[in-house]
C-alpha positions as CSV (number, residue, x, y, z in Angstrom):
1,M,87.4,157.4,117.6
2,I,88.4,156.5,121.1
3,D,86.1,159.2,122.5
4,A,83.2,158.1,120.4
5,E,80.3,156.0,121.8
6,W,80.7,152.4,120.7
7,K,77.3,152.5,118.9
8,D,78.7,155.2,116.6
9,C,81.9,153.3,115.8
10,R,82.8,151.0,112.9
11,L,83.9,147.6,114.4
12,V,85.8,144.8,112.7
13,A,86.0,141.5,114.6
14,F,88.5,139.1,113.0
15,D,90.0,135.7,113.6
16,T,92.9,133.7,112.2
17,E,93.5,130.0,111.8
18,T,97.2,129.1,111.6
19,S,99.6,126.2,110.9
20,G,101.1,126.3,114.4
21,A,101.4,128.3,117.6
22,Y,104.1,130.9,116.7
23,P,104.3,133.5,113.9
24,I,108.0,132.7,113.3
25,G,108.0,129.2,111.9
26,H,104.2,129.0,111.2
27,E,101.7,130.7,108.9
28,I,98.2,132.0,108.7
29,V,96.0,129.5,106.9
30,E,92.7,131.3,107.1
31,I,91.5,134.9,107.9
32,G,87.8,135.7,108.6
33,A,86.3,139.0,109.6
34,V,83.0,140.8,110.0
35,K,82.4,144.6,109.8
36,W,79.7,146.1,112.1
37,E,78.3,149.6,111.8
38,G,74.9,151.2,112.6
39,G,73.8,148.2,114.7
40,K,74.4,145.5,112.1
41,I,77.0,143.5,110.1
42,I,77.6,145.4,106.9
43,D,80.4,143.3,105.3
44,E,82.4,140.1,105.6
45,F,85.9,139.0,104.7
46,Q,87.1,135.4,104.4
47,T,89.9,133.6,102.7
48,L,91.9,130.4,102.9
49,L,95.7,130.9,102.3
50,R,98.2,128.8,100.5
51,L,101.1,127.6,102.7
52,S,104.8,127.3,102.0
53,R,104.9,123.8,103.5
54,P,102.3,121.2,104.7
55,M,100.6,121.4,108.0
56,S,100.9,118.6,110.6
57,E,98.0,116.2,111.3
58,Q,97.9,117.6,114.8
59,V,97.1,121.1,113.6
60,I,94.6,119.9,111.0
61,K,92.6,118.2,113.8
62,I,92.2,121.5,115.5
63,H,90.6,123.5,112.7
64,G,89.8,120.9,110.1
65,I,91.5,122.8,107.3
66,T,93.5,120.2,105.2
67,N,96.6,120.7,103.1
68,E,94.4,119.8,100.1
69,M,92.0,122.6,100.9
70,V,94.7,125.3,100.7
71,E,96.7,123.8,97.9
72,H,95.3,126.2,95.3
73,A,94.3,129.0,97.7
74,P,95.7,132.5,97.1
75,L,99.0,133.6,98.7
76,I,98.8,135.8,101.7
77,L,100.8,138.5,99.9
78,D,97.8,138.8,97.5
79,Q,95.2,139.0,100.2
80,L,97.0,141.2,102.8
81,P,96.3,144.5,101.0
82,R,92.6,143.6,100.8
83,F,92.4,142.7,104.5
84,R,94.4,145.8,105.5
85,E,91.8,147.9,103.7
86,F,89.0,146.0,105.4
87,L,90.4,147.0,108.7
88,A,90.7,150.7,107.8
89,D,89.1,153.2,110.1
90,A,87.7,150.6,112.5
91,V,87.9,149.5,116.1
92,V,89.5,146.0,115.7
93,I,88.5,143.2,118.0
94,A,89.8,139.6,118.4
95,H,89.4,136.9,121.0
96,H,92.8,136.3,122.6
97,A,93.9,139.2,120.5
98,P,97.6,138.9,121.2
99,F,97.7,135.6,119.3
100,D,96.0,136.9,116.2
101,L,97.9,140.2,116.3
102,G,101.2,138.4,116.5
103,F,100.5,136.6,113.2
104,L,98.9,139.5,111.4
105,V,101.5,142.1,112.3
106,Y,104.3,139.7,111.4
107,E,102.8,139.3,107.9
108,L,102.2,143.0,107.5
109,E,105.7,143.8,108.5
110,Q,107.2,141.2,106.1
111,A,105.1,142.6,103.3
112,Q,106.0,146.2,104.3
113,I,102.4,147.2,104.5
114,P,101.6,150.0,107.0
115,L,100.0,148.8,110.2
116,P,96.4,149.9,111.0
117,T,96.2,152.8,113.5
118,G,92.8,152.1,115.1
119,P,92.1,150.9,118.6
120,I,92.4,147.2,119.4
121,L,90.1,145.3,121.9
122,C,90.3,141.8,123.1
123,S,86.9,140.1,123.7
124,S,88.5,137.5,125.9
125,L,90.0,140.1,128.3
126,L,86.7,142.1,128.2
127,A,84.7,138.9,129.0
128,R,87.0,138.1,132.0
129,A,86.3,141.5,133.4
130,L,82.6,141.8,132.5
131,I,81.2,138.3,132.4
132,P,82.9,136.8,135.5
133,E,80.0,134.4,136.1
134,A,80.9,132.4,133.0
135,P,82.5,128.9,133.7
136,N,85.5,130.0,131.6
137,H,86.1,132.5,128.9
138,R,86.8,130.4,125.9
139,L,84.9,131.4,122.8
140,Q,82.5,128.4,122.6
141,T,81.9,128.4,126.4
142,L,80.9,132.1,126.3
143,L,78.6,131.5,123.3
144,G,76.8,128.7,125.2
145,F,76.6,130.6,128.4
146,L,75.2,133.7,126.7
147,R,72.9,131.5,124.5
148,L,74.3,133.0,121.4
149,P,74.4,131.2,118.0
150,Q,77.3,128.8,117.6
151,G,78.9,128.4,114.2
152,K,81.7,126.0,113.1
153,V,84.4,125.8,115.8
154,H,87.8,127.0,114.8
155,R,86.8,128.3,111.4
156,A,87.8,131.9,111.1
157,L,84.6,133.6,109.8
158,D,82.3,131.9,112.3
159,D,84.8,132.6,115.2
160,A,84.9,136.3,114.1
161,K,81.1,136.5,114.2
162,A,81.2,134.9,117.7
163,C,83.9,137.3,118.8
164,L,81.7,140.3,117.7
165,E,78.7,139.0,119.6
166,I,80.6,138.5,122.8
167,A,82.2,142.0,122.4
168,L,78.8,143.6,121.9
169,E,77.5,142.0,125.1
170,C,80.6,143.3,126.9
171,F,80.0,146.8,125.5
172,R,76.4,146.8,126.7
173,R,77.6,145.8,130.2
174,V,79.9,148.8,130.3
175,G,77.1,151.1,129.3
176,E,74.9,151.9,126.3
177,H,76.7,155.3,126.0
178,A,80.2,154.1,126.9
179,N,83.0,155.2,124.6
180,I,85.9,153.1,123.4
181,T,88.4,154.5,126.0
182,E,86.0,153.4,128.8
183,I,85.6,150.0,127.3
184,A,89.4,149.5,126.7
185,A,90.1,150.4,130.3
186,K,88.2,147.3,131.4
187,M,90.8,145.1,129.8
188,K,93.5,146.4,132.2
189,K,96.0,145.8,129.3
190,S,97.0,148.1,126.5
191,L,97.0,146.6,123.0
192,R,99.0,148.5,120.4
193,W,99.8,147.4,116.9
194,E,103.5,148.3,117.1
195,N,104.1,146.2,120.1
196,Y,103.9,143.1,117.9
197,L,106.5,144.2,115.4
198,V,109.2,141.5,115.3
199,G,111.9,143.7,113.6
200,K,111.5,146.5,116.1
201,S,113.2,144.4,118.9
202,M,115.6,142.4,116.8
203,D,119.0,143.1,115.1
204,Q,119.6,142.1,111.5
205,K,121.1,138.7,112.4
206,L,118.1,137.7,114.4
207,I,115.8,138.9,111.6
208,A,117.7,136.7,109.2
209,I,117.3,133.7,111.5
210,S,113.6,134.3,111.9
211,Q,113.2,134.5,108.1
212,A,115.1,131.3,107.6
213,I,112.9,129.5,110.2
214,R,109.8,130.8,108.4
215,R,111.1,129.6,105.0
216,G,112.3,126.2,106.3
217,Q,115.9,127.0,105.2
218,S,119.0,125.4,106.8
219,L,121.1,127.6,109.0
220,Q,124.8,127.5,109.8
221,I,125.7,129.4,113.0
222,T,129.4,130.0,113.8
223,Y,130.1,130.9,117.4
224,G,132.8,133.6,117.7
225,G,133.6,133.3,121.4
């Protein structure tokens, strides 16, 4: 796949809206994604997700998703297998990808669902390299600068569509016949699924602490020295 021309690849652009800034202690509240192949969008994925505890008003003001909207939404454990299948055999793209990857990989790891294996691209890093004339490289700024359709800000499906359009513009600037390896090199940063595994770099005690934080449980820590 990495040696294939981008026009011949299956692309999935995705976005997450979350209950906070960090995967440990916060949760995904919405996932949106679009699948592109053969020059057009061929499928979409979108779901709100029920949370284990209410979101703050500060977070709600960012994306407009209220606690009432997700009160009866499906659990993430019920939606993860569907979304993992949606990502299969695709080049995966996100805007500020490390943020979304941190949340998604954490949930996949907790659910013991195998990580995707396809390449990952960040449309923000690509835009910084290939659209340097833009005032900044925020998603909405780039849409306005490139005169692309603007959907609802901070809603996952619309942001995923925006991410795809910006990525496609970057791909064209690399070259109509560029392959994924050539495009990825423009980011000057390697993005790998396994780099976002939490348990990979933590011992069992730290994993237990992270799980307690996520569940809102009380902790008693005894210092031995």
